[in-house]
All heavy atoms as TSV, in Angstrom:
chain	resi	resn	atom	element	x	y	z
A	1	MET	N	N	30.498	78.184	-107.005
A	1	MET	CA	C	31.512	77.678	-107.926
A	1	MET	C	C	31.967	78.809	-108.855
A	1	MET	O	O	31.161	79.555	-109.363
A	1	MET	CB	C	30.929	76.526	-108.749
A	1	MET	CG	C	31.934	75.963	-109.748
A	1	MET	SD	S	31.257	74.687	-110.823
A	1	MET	CE	C	31.510	73.283	-109.786
A	2	SER	N	N	33.253	78.919	-109.046
A	2	SER	CA	C	33.809	79.956	-109.904
A	2	SER	C	C	33.625	79.595	-111.370
A	2	SER	O	O	33.730	78.434	-111.742
A	2	SER	CB	C	35.301	80.136	-109.635
A	2	SER	OG	O	35.514	80.528	-108.313
A	3	GLU	N	N	33.386	80.599	-112.174
A	3	GLU	CA	C	33.291	80.396	-113.615
A	3	GLU	C	C	34.707	80.276	-114.182
A	3	GLU	O	O	35.616	80.977	-113.765
A	3	GLU	CB	C	32.588	81.584	-114.261
A	3	GLU	CG	C	32.373	81.410	-115.738
A	3	GLU	CD	C	31.599	82.569	-116.341
A	3	GLU	OE1	O	30.800	83.194	-115.637
A	3	GLU	OE2	O	31.826	82.825	-117.535
A	4	ILE	N	N	34.856	79.367	-115.127
A	4	ILE	CA	C	36.157	79.172	-115.763
A	4	ILE	C	C	36.212	80.049	-117.006
A	4	ILE	O	O	35.288	80.054	-117.817
A	4	ILE	CB	C	36.379	77.698	-116.134
A	4	ILE	CG1	C	36.427	76.868	-114.860
A	4	ILE	CG2	C	37.649	77.518	-116.939
A	4	ILE	CD1	C	36.490	75.390	-115.102
A	5	HIS	N	N	37.294	80.797	-117.168
A	5	HIS	CA	C	37.471	81.691	-118.310
A	5	HIS	C	C	38.443	81.048	-119.295
A	5	HIS	O	O	39.620	80.852	-118.977
A	5	HIS	CB	C	37.982	83.061	-117.854
A	5	HIS	CG	C	37.026	83.755	-116.948
A	5	HIS	ND1	N	35.896	84.393	-117.405
A	5	HIS	CD2	C	37.013	83.884	-115.603
A	5	HIS	CE1	C	35.232	84.898	-116.386
A	5	HIS	NE2	N	35.888	84.591	-115.276
A	6	TRP	N	N	37.941	80.729	-120.472
A	6	TRP	CA	C	38.760	80.115	-121.518
A	6	TRP	C	C	39.513	81.185	-122.274
A	6	TRP	O	O	39.001	82.265	-122.522
A	6	TRP	CB	C	37.879	79.331	-122.483
A	6	TRP	CG	C	37.281	78.113	-121.864
A	6	TRP	CD1	C	36.053	78.014	-121.264
A	6	TRP	CD2	C	37.888	76.835	-121.739
A	6	TRP	NE1	N	35.867	76.743	-120.781
A	6	TRP	CE2	C	36.981	75.993	-121.071
A	6	TRP	CE3	C	39.115	76.312	-122.143
A	6	TRP	CZ2	C	37.256	74.661	-120.797
A	6	TRP	CZ3	C	39.380	74.982	-121.870
A	6	TRP	CH2	C	38.466	74.176	-121.208
A	7	GLN	N	N	40.734	80.862	-122.654
A	7	GLN	CA	C	41.573	81.773	-123.428
A	7	GLN	C	C	42.070	81.032	-124.660
A	7	GLN	O	O	42.538	79.898	-124.577
A	7	GLN	CB	C	42.761	82.226	-122.581
A	7	GLN	CG	C	43.657	83.207	-123.266
A	7	GLN	CD	C	44.768	83.682	-122.332
A	7	GLN	OE1	O	44.879	83.268	-121.188
A	7	GLN	NE2	N	45.600	84.555	-122.845
A	8	LYS	N	N	41.968	81.670	-125.818
A	8	LYS	CA	C	42.431	81.063	-127.065
A	8	LYS	C	C	43.947	81.212	-127.174
A	8	LYS	O	O	44.505	82.250	-126.859
A	8	LYS	CB	C	41.760	81.742	-128.264
A	8	LYS	CG	C	42.135	81.109	-129.598
A	8	LYS	CD	C	41.342	81.710	-130.729
A	8	LYS	CE	C	42.132	82.834	-131.346
A	8	LYS	NZ	N	41.580	83.289	-132.610
A	9	SER	N	N	44.591	80.165	-127.638
A	9	SER	CA	C	46.033	80.206	-127.836
A	9	SER	C	C	46.396	81.295	-128.831
A	9	SER	O	O	45.727	81.473	-129.845
A	9	SER	CB	C	46.530	78.858	-128.368
A	9	SER	OG	O	47.852	78.962	-128.818
A	10	SER	N	N	47.480	82.007	-128.560
A	10	SER	CA	C	47.933	83.061	-129.480
A	10	SER	C	C	48.486	82.463	-130.767
A	10	SER	O	O	48.659	83.161	-131.755
A	10	SER	CB	C	48.988	83.934	-128.805
A	10	SER	OG	O	50.102	83.143	-128.427
A	11	PHE	N	N	48.757	81.149	-130.792
A	11	PHE	CA	C	49.261	80.486	-131.993
A	11	PHE	C	C	48.134	79.923	-132.854
A	11	PHE	O	O	48.386	79.407	-133.937
A	11	PHE	CB	C	50.231	79.357	-131.621
A	11	PHE	CG	C	51.515	79.870	-131.048
A	11	PHE	CD1	C	51.703	79.916	-129.683
A	11	PHE	CD2	C	52.527	80.332	-131.880
A	11	PHE	CE1	C	52.880	80.400	-129.139
A	11	PHE	CE2	C	53.716	80.826	-131.341
A	11	PHE	CZ	C	53.885	80.853	-129.980
A	12	SER	N	N	46.897	79.989	-132.383
A	12	SER	CA	C	45.765	79.471	-133.141
A	12	SER	C	C	45.383	80.448	-134.240
A	12	SER	O	O	45.357	81.659	-134.036
A	12	SER	CB	C	44.554	79.259	-132.237
A	12	SER	OG	O	44.809	78.230	-131.315
A	13	ALA	N	N	45.057	79.910	-135.387
A	13	ALA	CA	C	44.587	80.730	-136.507
A	13	ALA	C	C	43.119	81.065	-136.276
A	13	ALA	O	O	42.461	80.511	-135.404
A	13	ALA	CB	C	44.765	79.965	-137.814
A	14	GLU	N	N	42.607	81.957	-137.074
A	14	GLU	CA	C	41.181	82.280	-137.009
A	14	GLU	C	C	40.384	81.087	-137.528
A	14	GLU	O	O	40.848	80.311	-138.336
A	14	GLU	CB	C	40.878	83.528	-137.845
A	14	GLU	CG	C	41.517	84.797	-137.306
A	14	GLU	CD	C	41.048	85.158	-135.913
A	14	GLU	OE1	O	39.848	84.983	-135.611
A	14	GLU	OE2	O	41.885	85.605	-135.117
A	15	GLY	N	N	39.176	80.942	-137.058
A	15	GLY	CA	C	38.334	79.845	-137.509
A	15	GLY	C	C	38.089	78.848	-136.399
A	15	GLY	O	O	38.165	79.169	-135.217
A	16	ASN	N	N	37.795	77.606	-136.796
A	16	ASN	CA	C	37.433	76.585	-135.820
A	16	ASN	C	C	38.568	75.647	-135.442
A	16	ASN	O	O	38.333	74.590	-134.890
A	16	ASN	CB	C	36.256	75.756	-136.346
A	16	ASN	CG	C	34.959	76.515	-136.251
A	16	ASN	OD1	O	34.860	77.480	-135.524
A	16	ASN	ND2	N	33.962	76.081	-136.985
A	17	ALA	N	N	39.791	75.990	-135.729
A	17	ALA	CA	C	40.928	75.133	-135.392
A	17	ALA	C	C	41.752	75.789	-134.294
A	17	ALA	O	O	42.950	75.970	-134.419
A	17	ALA	CB	C	41.777	74.869	-136.624
A	18	CYS	N	N	41.101	76.131	-133.198
A	18	CYS	CA	C	41.765	76.860	-132.119
A	18	CYS	C	C	41.888	75.988	-130.875
A	18	CYS	O	O	41.004	75.205	-130.564
A	18	CYS	CB	C	40.969	78.098	-131.740
A	18	CYS	SG	S	40.703	79.227	-133.113
A	19	VAL	N	N	42.982	76.149	-130.169
A	19	VAL	CA	C	43.169	75.496	-128.879
A	19	VAL	C	C	42.841	76.522	-127.805
A	19	VAL	O	O	43.322	77.649	-127.839
A	19	VAL	CB	C	44.614	74.985	-128.717
A	19	VAL	CG1	C	44.827	74.430	-127.318
A	19	VAL	CG2	C	44.929	73.949	-129.772
A	20	ASN	N	N	42.008	76.106	-126.858
A	20	ASN	CA	C	41.626	76.975	-125.750
A	20	ASN	C	C	42.152	76.380	-124.459
A	20	ASN	O	O	42.192	75.158	-124.297
A	20	ASN	CB	C	40.107	77.110	-125.676
A	20	ASN	CG	C	39.544	77.744	-126.925
A	20	ASN	OD1	O	39.856	78.877	-127.246
A	20	ASN	ND2	N	38.726	77.005	-127.648
A	21	VAL	N	N	42.535	77.248	-123.522
A	21	VAL	CA	C	43.061	76.797	-122.231
A	21	VAL	C	C	42.389	77.598	-121.117
A	21	VAL	O	O	42.043	78.766	-121.293
A	21	VAL	CB	C	44.602	76.932	-122.176
A	21	VAL	CG1	C	45.043	78.374	-122.281
A	21	VAL	CG2	C	45.164	76.269	-120.943
A	22	ALA	N	N	42.194	76.923	-119.987
A	22	ALA	CA	C	41.634	77.578	-118.803
A	22	ALA	C	C	42.318	77.000	-117.575
A	22	ALA	O	O	42.822	75.873	-117.597
A	22	ALA	CB	C	40.131	77.344	-118.721
A	23	VAL	N	N	42.325	77.781	-116.501
A	23	VAL	CA	C	42.875	77.330	-115.230
A	23	VAL	C	C	41.732	77.321	-114.219
A	23	VAL	O	O	41.014	78.302	-114.075
A	23	VAL	CB	C	44.006	78.257	-114.737
A	23	VAL	CG1	C	44.558	77.783	-113.405
A	23	VAL	CG2	C	45.106	78.358	-115.774
A	24	THR	N	N	41.582	76.192	-113.527
A	24	THR	CA	C	40.544	76.090	-112.506
A	24	THR	C	C	41.050	76.696	-111.202
A	24	THR	O	O	42.248	76.924	-111.047
A	24	THR	CB	C	40.160	74.614	-112.275
A	24	THR	OG1	O	41.288	73.924	-111.753
A	24	THR	CG2	C	39.681	73.954	-113.559
A	25	PRO	N	N	40.157	76.962	-110.260
A	25	PRO	CA	C	40.591	77.526	-108.980
A	25	PRO	C	C	41.627	76.683	-108.241
A	25	PRO	O	O	42.463	77.218	-107.508
A	25	PRO	CB	C	39.287	77.622	-108.179
A	25	PRO	CG	C	38.233	77.778	-109.223
A	25	PRO	CD	C	38.697	76.915	-110.370
A	26	ASP	N	N	41.627	75.353	-108.468
A	26	ASP	CA	C	42.622	74.508	-107.786
A	26	ASP	C	C	43.923	74.372	-108.576
A	26	ASP	O	O	44.822	73.636	-108.179
A	26	ASP	CB	C	42.044	73.126	-107.475
A	26	ASP	CG	C	41.808	72.263	-108.713
A	26	ASP	OD1	O	42.025	72.734	-109.849
A	26	ASP	OD2	O	41.391	71.107	-108.540
A	27	GLY	N	N	44.060	75.079	-109.711
A	27	GLY	CA	C	45.290	75.087	-110.486
A	27	GLY	C	C	45.346	74.086	-111.621
A	27	GLY	O	O	46.328	74.038	-112.353
A	28	THR	N	N	44.304	73.261	-111.774
A	28	THR	CA	C	44.256	72.314	-112.879
A	28	THR	C	C	44.108	73.066	-114.195
A	28	THR	O	O	43.366	74.038	-114.277
A	28	THR	CB	C	43.056	71.350	-112.712
A	28	THR	OG1	O	43.195	70.656	-111.477
A	28	THR	CG2	C	42.964	70.367	-113.846
A	29	LEU	N	N	44.829	72.616	-115.214
A	29	LEU	CA	C	44.690	73.195	-116.545
A	29	LEU	C	C	43.651	72.404	-117.326
A	29	LEU	O	O	43.605	71.175	-117.244
A	29	LEU	CB	C	46.013	73.142	-117.305
A	29	LEU	CG	C	47.154	73.967	-116.754
A	29	LEU	CD1	C	48.400	73.746	-117.605
A	29	LEU	CD2	C	46.801	75.425	-116.717
A	30	ARG	N	N	42.845	73.102	-118.090
A	30	ARG	CA	C	41.870	72.468	-118.975
A	30	ARG	C	C	42.144	72.948	-120.382
A	30	ARG	O	O	42.333	74.133	-120.615
A	30	ARG	CB	C	40.449	72.809	-118.558
A	30	ARG	CG	C	40.093	72.207	-117.218
A	30	ARG	CD	C	38.658	72.360	-116.904
A	30	ARG	NE	N	38.374	71.700	-115.638
A	30	ARG	CZ	C	37.197	71.672	-115.082
A	30	ARG	NH1	N	36.176	72.269	-115.674
A	30	ARG	NH2	N	37.020	71.049	-113.940
A	31	LEU	N	N	42.166	71.999	-121.315
A	31	LEU	CA	C	42.415	72.316	-122.718
A	31	LEU	C	C	41.309	71.727	-123.566
A	31	LEU	O	O	40.816	70.628	-123.281
A	31	LEU	CB	C	43.751	71.727	-123.170
A	31	LEU	CG	C	44.952	72.244	-122.403
A	31	LEU	CD1	C	45.690	71.095	-121.783
A	31	LEU	CD2	C	45.833	73.037	-123.307
A	32	CYS	N	N	40.925	72.447	-124.614
A	32	CYS	CA	C	39.958	71.911	-125.569
A	32	CYS	C	C	40.177	72.581	-126.920
A	32	CYS	O	O	40.790	73.635	-127.022
A	32	CYS	CB	C	38.529	72.105	-125.094
A	32	CYS	SG	S	37.913	73.791	-125.194
A	33	GLU	N	N	39.667	71.919	-127.950
A	33	GLU	CA	C	39.682	72.497	-129.288
A	33	GLU	C	C	38.348	73.196	-129.509
A	33	GLU	O	O	37.310	72.711	-129.065
A	33	GLU	CB	C	39.869	71.403	-130.338
A	33	GLU	CG	C	41.228	70.756	-130.277
A	33	GLU	CD	C	41.430	69.789	-131.414
A	33	GLU	OE1	O	41.091	70.144	-132.558
A	33	GLU	OE2	O	41.913	68.688	-131.153
A	34	SER	N	N	38.367	74.307	-130.222
A	34	SER	CA	C	37.143	75.068	-130.416
A	34	SER	C	C	36.099	74.308	-131.216
A	34	SER	O	O	34.912	74.539	-131.054
A	34	SER	CB	C	37.449	76.409	-131.083
A	34	SER	OG	O	38.097	76.199	-132.321
A	35	ASP	N	N	36.529	73.370	-132.073
A	35	ASP	CA	C	35.554	72.616	-132.853
A	35	ASP	C	C	34.989	71.417	-132.091
A	35	ASP	O	O	34.066	70.764	-132.558
A	35	ASP	CB	C	36.124	72.183	-134.199
A	35	ASP	CG	C	37.351	71.298	-134.086
A	35	ASP	OD1	O	37.926	71.206	-132.983
A	35	ASP	OD2	O	37.744	70.707	-135.100
A	36	GLN	N	N	35.526	71.125	-130.889
A	36	GLN	CA	C	35.002	70.071	-130.017
A	36	GLN	C	C	35.016	70.562	-128.569
A	36	GLN	O	O	35.730	70.027	-127.721
A	36	GLN	CB	C	35.828	68.794	-130.148
A	36	GLN	CG	C	35.733	68.147	-131.497
A	36	GLN	CD	C	36.501	66.833	-131.544
A	36	GLN	OE1	O	37.300	66.517	-130.674
A	36	GLN	NE2	N	36.235	66.062	-132.569
A	37	PRO	N	N	34.219	71.590	-128.264
A	37	PRO	CA	C	34.299	72.219	-126.937
A	37	PRO	C	C	33.854	71.330	-125.788
A	37	PRO	O	O	34.197	71.601	-124.635
A	37	PRO	CB	C	33.396	73.444	-127.079
A	37	PRO	CG	C	32.458	73.093	-128.183
A	37	PRO	CD	C	33.237	72.226	-129.128
A	38	ASP	N	N	33.114	70.257	-126.055
A	38	ASP	CA	C	32.672	69.374	-124.980
A	38	ASP	C	C	33.720	68.334	-124.598
A	38	ASP	O	O	33.560	67.619	-123.617
A	38	ASP	CB	C	31.368	68.682	-125.363
A	38	ASP	CG	C	30.218	69.672	-125.477
A	38	ASP	OD1	O	30.247	70.705	-124.772
A	38	ASP	OD2	O	29.304	69.425	-126.264
A	39	THR	N	N	34.783	68.225	-125.389
A	39	THR	CA	C	35.875	67.309	-125.080
A	39	THR	C	C	36.983	68.121	-124.426
A	39	THR	O	O	37.612	68.950	-125.068
A	39	THR	CB	C	36.395	66.619	-126.358
A	39	THR	OG1	O	35.318	65.942	-126.981
A	39	THR	CG2	C	37.507	65.646	-126.030
A	40	VAL	N	N	37.194	67.875	-123.139
A	40	VAL	CA	C	38.147	68.679	-122.362
A	40	VAL	C	C	39.216	67.765	-121.760
A	40	VAL	O	O	38.906	66.723	-121.185
A	40	VAL	CB	C	37.424	69.449	-121.236
A	40	VAL	CG1	C	38.413	70.241	-120.395
A	40	VAL	CG2	C	36.363	70.370	-121.825
A	41	LEU	N	N	40.452	68.169	-121.912
A	41	LEU	CA	C	41.593	67.477	-121.317
A	41	LEU	C	C	41.980	68.213	-120.044
A	41	LEU	O	O	42.199	69.426	-120.068
A	41	LEU	CB	C	42.769	67.472	-122.294
A	41	LEU	CG	C	44.099	66.962	-121.754
A	41	LEU	CD1	C	44.022	65.458	-121.504
A	41	LEU	CD2	C	45.214	67.279	-122.725
A	42	ASN	N	N	42.045	67.488	-118.935
A	42	ASN	CA	C	42.474	68.055	-117.656
A	42	ASN	C	C	43.892	67.586	-117.379
A	42	ASN	O	O	44.194	66.400	-117.516
A	42	ASN	CB	C	41.554	67.594	-116.520
A	42	ASN	CG	C	40.153	68.105	-116.687
A	42	ASN	OD1	O	39.925	69.294	-116.780
A	42	ASN	ND2	N	39.204	67.189	-116.732
A	43	THR	N	N	44.754	68.508	-116.967
A	43	THR	CA	C	46.141	68.156	-116.680
A	43	THR	C	C	46.706	69.103	-115.625
A	43	THR	O	O	46.069	70.081	-115.248
A	43	THR	CB	C	46.995	68.181	-117.974
A	43	THR	OG1	O	48.278	67.624	-117.698
A	43	THR	CG2	C	47.140	69.576	-118.541
A	44	THR	N	N	47.899	68.794	-115.189
A	44	THR	CA	C	48.579	69.658	-114.227
A	44	THR	C	C	49.547	70.577	-114.978
A	44	THR	O	O	49.974	70.251	-116.091
A	44	THR	CB	C	49.388	68.831	-113.215
A	44	THR	OG1	O	50.426	68.136	-113.911
A	44	THR	CG2	C	48.504	67.851	-112.464
A	45	PRO	N	N	49.909	71.695	-114.382
A	45	PRO	CA	C	50.898	72.561	-115.031
A	45	PRO	C	C	52.212	71.834	-115.317
A	45	PRO	O	O	52.808	72.005	-116.369
A	45	PRO	CB	C	51.083	73.705	-114.032
A	45	PRO	CG	C	49.774	73.784	-113.318
A	45	PRO	CD	C	49.344	72.336	-113.180
A	46	ALA	N	N	52.673	70.976	-114.388
A	46	ALA	CA	C	53.936	70.265	-114.590
A	46	ALA	C	C	53.855	69.304	-115.775
A	46	ALA	O	O	54.780	69.230	-116.590
A	46	ALA	CB	C	54.317	69.498	-113.327
A	47	ALA	N	N	52.761	68.569	-115.895
A	47	ALA	CA	C	52.602	67.640	-117.019
A	47	ALA	C	C	52.502	68.399	-118.340
A	47	ALA	O	O	53.059	67.971	-119.360
A	47	ALA	CB	C	51.371	66.766	-116.810
A	48	PHE	N	N	51.836	69.537	-118.331
A	48	PHE	CA	C	51.705	70.336	-119.558
A	48	PHE	C	C	53.063	70.898	-119.967
A	48	PHE	O	O	53.413	70.885	-121.146
A	48	PHE	CB	C	50.683	71.452	-119.352
A	48	PHE	CG	C	50.318	72.169	-120.617
A	48	PHE	CD1	C	49.747	71.486	-121.676
A	48	PHE	CD2	C	50.540	73.523	-120.748
A	48	PHE	CE1	C	49.398	72.149	-122.845
A	48	PHE	CE2	C	50.201	74.190	-121.910
A	48	PHE	CZ	C	49.622	73.498	-122.957
A	49	ARG	N	N	53.855	71.356	-119.006
A	49	ARG	CA	C	55.207	71.846	-119.314
A	49	ARG	C	C	56.047	70.730	-119.931
A	49	ARG	O	O	56.786	70.957	-120.895
A	49	ARG	CB	C	55.890	72.391	-118.065
A	49	ARG	CG	C	55.453	73.781	-117.671
A	49	ARG	CD	C	56.342	74.376	-116.591
A	49	ARG	NE	N	56.395	73.581	-115.372
A	49	ARG	CZ	C	55.546	73.698	-114.353
A	49	ARG	NH1	N	54.567	74.593	-114.412
A	49	ARG	NH2	N	55.680	72.937	-113.282
A	50	ALA	N	N	55.944	69.517	-119.377
A	50	ALA	CA	C	56.697	68.386	-119.915
A	50	ALA	C	C	56.262	68.079	-121.346
A	50	ALA	O	O	57.105	67.790	-122.208
A	50	ALA	CB	C	56.514	67.162	-119.024
A	51	LEU	N	N	54.984	68.143	-121.634
A	51	LEU	CA	C	54.492	67.926	-122.990
A	51	LEU	C	C	55.052	68.973	-123.945
A	51	LEU	O	O	55.567	68.640	-125.021
A	51	LEU	CB	C	52.966	67.960	-123.030
A	51	LEU	CG	C	52.339	67.906	-124.421
A	51	LEU	CD1	C	52.607	66.576	-125.100
A	51	LEU	CD2	C	50.854	68.196	-124.360
A	52	ILE	N	N	55.002	70.239	-123.568
A	52	ILE	CA	C	55.507	71.322	-124.423
A	52	ILE	C	C	57.005	71.150	-124.668
A	52	ILE	O	O	57.484	71.297	-125.793
A	52	ILE	CB	C	55.213	72.707	-123.804
A	52	ILE	CG1	C	53.704	72.926	-123.695
A	52	ILE	CG2	C	55.880	73.818	-124.586
A	52	ILE	CD1	C	52.958	72.881	-125.004
A	53	ARG	N	N	57.766	70.816	-123.619
A	53	ARG	CA	C	59.202	70.570	-123.803
A	53	ARG	C	C	59.438	69.438	-124.798
A	53	ARG	O	O	60.312	69.520	-125.663
A	53	ARG	CB	C	59.872	70.236	-122.470
A	53	ARG	CG	C	60.241	71.434	-121.641
A	53	ARG	CD	C	61.198	71.072	-120.508
A	53	ARG	NE	N	60.697	70.001	-119.654
A	53	ARG	CZ	C	59.948	70.186	-118.563
A	53	ARG	NH1	N	59.604	71.403	-118.199
A	53	ARG	NH2	N	59.557	69.153	-117.849
A	54	GLY	N	N	58.672	68.351	-124.683
A	54	GLY	CA	C	58.823	67.220	-125.589
A	54	GLY	C	C	58.477	67.573	-127.025
A	54	GLY	O	O	59.182	67.175	-127.962
A	55	VAL	N	N	57.431	68.346	-127.213
A	55	VAL	CA	C	57.044	68.779	-128.567
A	55	VAL	C	C	58.149	69.639	-129.167
A	55	VAL	O	O	58.567	69.430	-130.315
A	55	VAL	CB	C	55.696	69.538	-128.541
A	55	VAL	CG1	C	55.423	70.215	-129.868
A	55	VAL	CG2	C	54.564	68.587	-128.182
A	56	LYS	N	N	58.636	70.598	-128.399
A	56	LYS	CA	C	59.702	71.478	-128.894
A	56	LYS	C	C	60.980	70.711	-129.205
A	56	LYS	O	O	61.724	71.084	-130.111
A	56	LYS	CB	C	59.992	72.588	-127.880
A	56	LYS	CG	C	58.902	73.641	-127.818
A	56	LYS	CD	C	59.262	74.722	-126.818
A	56	LYS	CE	C	58.234	75.826	-126.815
A	56	LYS	NZ	N	58.591	76.905	-125.874
A	57	ALA	N	N	61.229	69.635	-128.469
A	57	ALA	CA	C	62.436	68.835	-128.678
A	57	ALA	C	C	62.264	67.809	-129.798
A	57	ALA	O	O	63.204	67.094	-130.143
A	57	ALA	CB	C	62.824	68.124	-127.385
A	58	GLY	N	N	61.069	67.729	-130.379
A	58	GLY	CA	C	60.827	66.795	-131.476
A	58	GLY	C	C	60.674	65.350	-131.032
A	58	GLY	O	O	60.920	64.435	-131.797
A	59	GLU	N	N	60.237	65.140	-129.786
A	59	GLU	CA	C	60.115	63.789	-129.259
A	59	GLU	C	C	58.902	63.032	-129.783
A	59	GLU	O	O	58.799	61.830	-129.593
A	59	GLU	CB	C	60.054	63.838	-127.731
A	59	GLU	CG	C	61.330	64.325	-127.093
A	59	GLU	CD	C	61.224	64.407	-125.588
A	59	GLU	OE1	O	60.242	63.913	-124.989
A	59	GLU	OE2	O	62.128	65.012	-124.969
A	60	PHE	N	N	57.985	63.710	-130.440
A	60	PHE	CA	C	56.768	63.073	-130.904
A	60	PHE	C	C	56.687	63.094	-132.418
A	60	PHE	O	O	56.836	64.149	-133.042
A	60	PHE	CB	C	55.530	63.806	-130.340
A	60	PHE	CG	C	55.531	63.876	-128.842
A	60	PHE	CD1	C	55.998	65.002	-128.183
A	60	PHE	CD2	C	55.085	62.809	-128.091
A	60	PHE	CE1	C	56.003	65.081	-126.805
A	60	PHE	CE2	C	55.088	62.868	-126.704
A	60	PHE	CZ	C	55.548	63.998	-126.061
A	61	ALA	N	N	56.476	61.914	-133.019
A	61	ALA	CA	C	56.292	61.852	-134.471
A	61	ALA	C	C	54.878	62.331	-134.771
A	61	ALA	O	O	53.923	61.945	-134.113
A	61	ALA	CB	C	56.487	60.431	-134.962
A	62	CYS	N	N	54.753	63.158	-135.775
A	62	CYS	CA	C	53.444	63.715	-136.115
A	62	CYS	C	C	53.249	63.630	-137.613
A	62	CYS	O	O	54.022	64.202	-138.381
A	62	CYS	CB	C	53.362	65.152	-135.638
A	62	CYS	SG	S	51.760	65.900	-135.934
A	63	ALA	N	N	52.222	62.926	-138.026
A	63	ALA	CA	C	51.906	62.850	-139.445
A	63	ALA	C	C	51.002	64.014	-139.813
A	63	ALA	O	O	50.156	64.426	-139.043
A	63	ALA	CB	C	51.204	61.526	-139.749
A	64	SER	N	N	51.186	64.550	-140.992
A	64	SER	CA	C	50.327	65.636	-141.436
A	64	SER	C	C	48.963	65.075	-141.800
A	64	SER	O	O	48.836	63.901	-142.144
A	64	SER	CB	C	50.960	66.335	-142.633
A	64	SER	OG	O	50.946	65.482	-143.752
A	65	PRO	N	N	47.914	65.887	-141.741
A	65	PRO	CA	C	46.571	65.418	-142.083
A	65	PRO	C	C	46.468	64.899	-143.522
A	65	PRO	O	O	45.622	64.089	-143.819
A	65	PRO	CB	C	45.693	66.655	-141.901
A	65	PRO	CG	C	46.470	67.576	-141.050
A	65	PRO	CD	C	47.918	67.253	-141.288
A	66	GLU	N	N	47.337	65.372	-144.392
A	66	GLU	CA	C	47.281	64.950	-145.791
A	66	GLU	C	C	47.932	63.587	-146.005
A	66	GLU	O	O	47.790	62.979	-147.043
A	66	GLU	CB	C	48.013	65.976	-146.693
A	66	GLU	CG	C	47.338	67.324	-146.751
A	66	GLU	CD	C	47.711	68.218	-145.569
A	66	GLU	OE1	O	48.835	68.097	-145.032
A	66	GLU	OE2	O	46.874	69.030	-145.154
A	67	ALA	N	N	48.674	63.112	-145.015
A	67	ALA	CA	C	49.418	61.842	-145.167
A	67	ALA	C	C	48.520	60.631	-145.149
A	67	ALA	O	O	47.459	60.609	-144.684
A	67	ALA	CB	C	50.463	61.721	-144.071
């Protein structure tokens, strides 16, 4: 079995609030937050692209943590 190499997002700040991404040998994307490394989201590249497009287009309402 191949080892999965995690990469920290270039948009993540220093500390424990980082998003990490890895690609499995079959092309599945895995995402996790550095403060919860045992919780992993598995997705396809196409679904992840659709999510990023939606976020950039403002399709998702997001409340700030202070709200």
